[in-house]
N, C-alpha and C positions, 0 to 999 in steps of 0.2 A: 732620680729625683730627692731635692730636698723638702725636709714636712714641710705641712703649711704654716706658713707664719698664722693662722687663726687655728689651726688644732694648738698650735702651742704655747695662746695664749689661753686654751681650753683646757692644757696641761692633756693631750688627749692626744699620740699620734697614730698615724694614718699613712697606708699607704697608699697612693696617689692613682686617682684611676691612668687606667692606659687605654682609653680614650680618644678622637681626632679632638683636638679643640679644650682639653679639661684641661690639660697641666702647661705650665710653664712650657715646655718641649715643643706646646702645637706656636711657639710664638714667633711671626714669619721673620726673615734675617731683617731686614729692614728696622725694625725696634732695638737689635743687637748693633748696631750703627749708629744708633741715637739721635734721633731725627730731631732738628732746629729748636729749640726751645720758644716756644712764642703762646699767644695769648690763644685760647680757642676758635673765638670769633674772627678775629686775625688771620689765621691760616686758614681758615674756612674759605673767607671772602676776597683771597688774595687773588686766587682763580676764577677761571668761567664757567661751573661747576656749578649749576640752580639746584634749587629745589623744585622738584616738579611734580603736579596732580594726579592721579589715577583720572580719568577723564569716563563720564560718562558716556553710553554709547550717543555716538551722533554728533559728539564734538569731536575736533582738531585735537590732538596731542599734541602737548606743546615738546618744543624742540628739543632733543639731546645731546647736551655739550657732553654728559659721561654719566656721574652717578647722580641720581637721582634719589628721593626720600619721601616719601608716600603718606606723613605729616600730617599733610591737611585733609585726609581722606580718614586718618584712622581717629575711632570714638576716644572720646575722653578717657585719660586712664588715669583714676587716683595718684596722689602725692603719693609715693612709694613709704613716703614715709608715716603718713597718717592715712593706707587706705586698709580698709578694715580687714580683715580676714574671717569675720561670721562668729567669731567667738568672744565669748561672754566676760569682757577684763572686772579682777578681783580688787576689791577698796580698797585705794590706798598704790595700785598698782601703775596702772596707765591712764588716768583717768588725767594727769599732768598733762596728754596732750590737748582738751578741751579748757584746762583751766589753766591755764599763764596768763600772770600777770604783766602786762606788759613793763612795768618800772623793775619786777623785783620776779626774774620769773621760777625762784626759786619756791613762792608763795603757794600753799598749799602741798606742797610735797615734803614727807621726814627727813631729817637731815640724814646723813649715814645710808640711804637707799638708793638701790641702781637708779630709780628714777628723778632723784638729789640731782644725781653724780651727771646721770643723760641731760640734764637741765643746761650745764657749763657748755657744751656745746649752744646752743642757743645763744648764750653770752657770745660766744665766738665768731658764730655765726652773724653776730649785730653789729660785730666792730666797724668802724668804716674804716675805705682805707683810705693811705695815706693820702695827702694832697698834693699829689703829683703827677706829672705827665710822662714823666720817664717808665716804657714799659718794662727795663731791668728791673727798677724797685718796686713796679706793682707788681712785678713777676715771683721776686723775693718775698712781698707779703704774702702773697696768699701762698706761697709753699710756704711757709712757717706756717702759717692759719692751719691750711692744712694738715699739715704733718701734728699740729694740736690737737684735731677732732680726730684727727687717728689715733692718737696715743689714749684721749680721753674711753672714744668705744672700743677702743680695746677694753679699759678699762670694767665697763659696763657689761660686755662679752663675758667677759671672766666670771664675774657676780651674776651673769642669769641664765649663762651656756646648759646647766641642768636643771634650772629652776623653774619646772612646766609653768608653773601660775605666773611667770615673768615672763613667757614666750612672747608676749607681744614687744615687750620693753626690748627684749633680744631682737628681734625682727627689726626694732627703729634703729638702733645702734648698728645694728650690721649694715643699715642702711645710709645710715649718715657715712661710716667708713669707707663704703663704696665708691659712695659719689665724690668724697674727698678723694679720694686712692685715683679714682679715672681722671678727675682733672690732673693729679700729677702726672698719669699718666700721660696724657696727652701734650704735655707737655717734654717729653723724652724720658722722661726718669726711667731708668731701664731697670732698677730695681722697684719701683712701684708697678708697673708693666705684669715683671716677673709674678709679682705678688696678688697681684688681680685675677692673672691666670690660679693660680694656687687656691687663692680665697674661693674660686669661684669650685673648683674639684674637691676643695675640704665640703662646704656648704652642701653640693651635691649628693657625699658622699654619707653627709649627717642627718639628711630629709632629703629624697627626692622632692618630695609633693612638695615644700615646703615655699612659701613668697620670696626669703632670701633665695632662696637656691635661683631662682627662676631671676631673680635680678640681676643674683652677681654675672648668671651664665647671660645677661640682658646688657652689661656692659661688656665685656666684652667684644657685642655685635658693636655698641654705639665705638670702642675702643679702634676695632677696626677699620668701622666705617670715615672715623672724624680721617684718624692715618689714610685712608685709602684716597680721601676727598685731595688730601693733603698733599700725597704723593702725583696726582692727578694735574692737581692744579700746577704743580714745579715741573710737569714735566709736557704740557700742553700744548707745545711748540711740537711733540715727538710723542704722541698718542702710543707709537708701536712698543715704548719701552715699557718693561716688566713691571707691575705695580702687585709686586708679591701683599698687601694690605688688601687690595680687591679680593686678591685668589681667601687670605684670613677671612675677610669680613663674610663673603663667601661659605665660606666653611662655618664658620659659628651660627648665620644666621639659618643652614641647615640644620644645625646641630641643636639649636634651640626650636624648631619646629618638629622634629625628633621627640625630643623629651617635653614639651610644654604645648601639645598641639592645642588647646586650649585657650591659650592665651593671646589675644589680637595682635598684640606687641608683634608675635612672631610674623603675623601671617603678613604685615604691609613691610617688614625687614627684608622676607626672604624675597617677594616681590621685587625688590628695588632691590635687594643684589641680582636677582636675574637678569631684570632689564638694562644693569648697571655691568652685568657678563657681559651683553649683548651687544649693548653700546662697546664696547672695548675688544669686540671680536672673540669675545672668549665664549665660540659655542658651547662646546664640552661642558663645560662650568653651567652655562645660562639650560642646559638642558636639566643637568643635576636638579637645579636649583628649584623649577618651575615643575619637576616630574617631584620631588618633595611635596612642592606646594598643592600638589595635588591631592596626596597622599595625607598629609596631615589637616590640609582644610577645605575636604572637598567641596560640601556644600558654600561654596562663594565664590565670587562674580570673578578674580583674581584666578581662580579655579578653570575656570569657564576658560577663561582669557587664556591661560596657560596651555591647557591642549592645545590650543590653534596655533601659538605661539612656536612650537615642540614641532607642529607638524612644518613649518615654514623653515627652523634652523634645521630639520632635517631631510630640507627636499633638492638639496645638491647633490648630484648624483639617480635623481627619480626624473621622470617623465611627467612635463606640463603639457602635454600637446590636446589636455581635455580641458584647457584653461579656455575663453572666453568670452564675452558678452557682445550689447548692444553697443553700437557706437553711436557717437554726440550725432552724427549726421543720419540715424535712420535706419542703417544699416544691422548687420552682425559680424563679427568677425573673431577668427577660432583658428588657435595657432597650431592644430594638427591640421587643419582641411587650407584654413587659406594661405599660412605661411611655411609650410611645407617644404621641406628643403633648404628653408632659408635660416642664418641666426639670426637672433630677436635679441633686440634693444629695449626692452619693459621696462619705464620710468614711470612708475607712481607720483604725483606731483599733486601741487597746492596751488592756485595762486597767492595764497595767502604765509604759503613756506620760505622764506628764506632761501635757505637752501636750492629749493628750486628756481628761483628768479635768479640765484647765480649760475646755477646752469645749465641754465638756458642756451647760451652763446656759444657752450661748448657745446649742447646738443645739434644745435642748428648746424655747425660746423662741421660735426659726427656727421649729421645727415649727408653734407654739401659732398664728403667725402667720399662715401662709402655708398653715395645713390645705385651706381651702377655695379656695385661688387655683390648685388644679393643682401645685404644686411638689412633689417629691417626696424624703422621703430616702431614702437607701440608708448601710446600713453593709456595710463588709467589714472583720470581725473578723482581726485577727492575733492568737491570742492560740489555746490549743489545748484547756486543759481545758472541752469542753462546758457541763459540770456549773457550772461557778464562772463562766462567762459567760453561762450563760441568770440564776443566781443573781442575776450585777451587774444585768440586766438588768430583772429583773423588782422587783430594788430600787432602781432610777434611773427606774423606770418608762418606759423607753425602748421603744417602741413599733413605733419603724420597721423595715422587715426590714432582716435581717443575712444580707446571706452567707457561710456559713461550710462551710467542706471538711473534712470527719468523714475521710476517705478517707487510712491511714496514706501518708507520705513528702507529704502534701498539706497538714498544718496548720500552723498560726503561719504563721510568717516563710518560707514554703514553697508558700505557698497558692499557686495555680495561677495568678492574674490578680497577684499582686505579683510572681509569678518577669516572667510575661510581659512584665510592662513596667518590672522592675527598680527596684521600690519597696523604697525601702532605709531610708523612715522612714514615721510617720503624716504623713498629709498627708489633705487634701480637694479635689475635682477639682468641676468646675462643668461640666455639660451644659447644650446648650438643647433642645429641642422639638421638633429634627430629628433629635437622637442625635448631634450634632457637639460635641465637645469645645472649650469653649473656653478651660478654665484646668487643667491638674494642680500649683496651687498656690497656692490663696486661701485666704488666713486666714480666718477664720470671723466674725472682727469689720467684713470687708472685704466677706461673701456679699450686704449687701442690694444695693448701691453696685455690684457687679459681674450683679448678678439683674436688679438694673431694667431695663438696655436687652432683655432675655428677655420680660421680660412684656408683657402686653395691655394698654393705658391701662385706669384705673381702680383696676384691684389698689392692695390698700393695700401698705404699705411696714411693716420693723421698725422696731422704736424707735430713737430716733438712738443711745441710749446702754442698750441689754438689759443686764441683770442680770447675773453673773460667777459 
């Protein structure tokens, strides 16, 4: 691995860390292929992947289309460039942060000092974009501007990297450099992708407990998250296609949590990475992320949820005969006692969730086709209003049993089964005739295929193209 750009500026040679995700070698293959250049916002918005909030207990989770970002639940984070580190500033050093004249940003700062040089970045950032709607011209302008910012920041880094009194100035310069580098990396600039990884490794080796080390590591998460979303949007019609940036997003989020467990940014990004891996069927990676979340952030609501989700993700191959509950008609249903010897399709559903409404015709056809074959459909309703549920069942002629908890605090998404298994969205499970869970993420259009091996020879199957 080459020497880090960052340490070249400082005149210091280092041996890059051989830790996962800290060197350029950790960059996924997609980076080497060169992603298509484009503005960050446009690339993210092109797909169906949208931010999803972490819901409080009792509120239905939003539909997962892929990756989600818990940004609206994260605590406010100070601007990295201006956030304090608890140290006392030195006269003439860092008060420029608060004493900047709007007309002349160099007022109050002595010429020739690193602080004076750093003000050049504010001038660059204040430059207006060219008056054009041409994306190519705007990208070219941003590229030139960001490269200038990086060069000025490098100068300040060279001047301050060994000056303890100017550690704050060093931090700010590094932050400006990382921000500019990230924007270029998100446009597919392979050199800046590599440099971003190098910078993170170098800053970690320089001071593992420093803010720049944490900020640089977080930039790697942001880069991987951005590219994972872009890759998912590009392949939205074939979500089975490998998304190497999603794996990298998960890797970097886990690494950040290990190194900076006091930084809440890691908590929210790691939870996002875990949920994203889960949504894309990467159960092993999701379990790893949820487990790391428990280890790094044990006293959090997300860690409590993680335990239940891990229980669900590890459920295939295990018995669920003990699963059961009260039914909406006043009875009680137990998979082990009432449905023993029958394959069971367990549907977690809600009237408010579009996938549940879309899947209903397929499930009704499924029930009709398998009614005499011993296959049982069981619903677990995640809505609260019993009268509305009963009206919906009658209107749609849904006859299969419905597990429904009517006790206060156990209705809706506080359903005991949903809580115990960390169910965060509507889902369909498949259980064999011995009460062993086969899958907790069956697509209804694939039910026939997955159920077939569980049936005795001679049992009729679903039509190949059931109505929807």
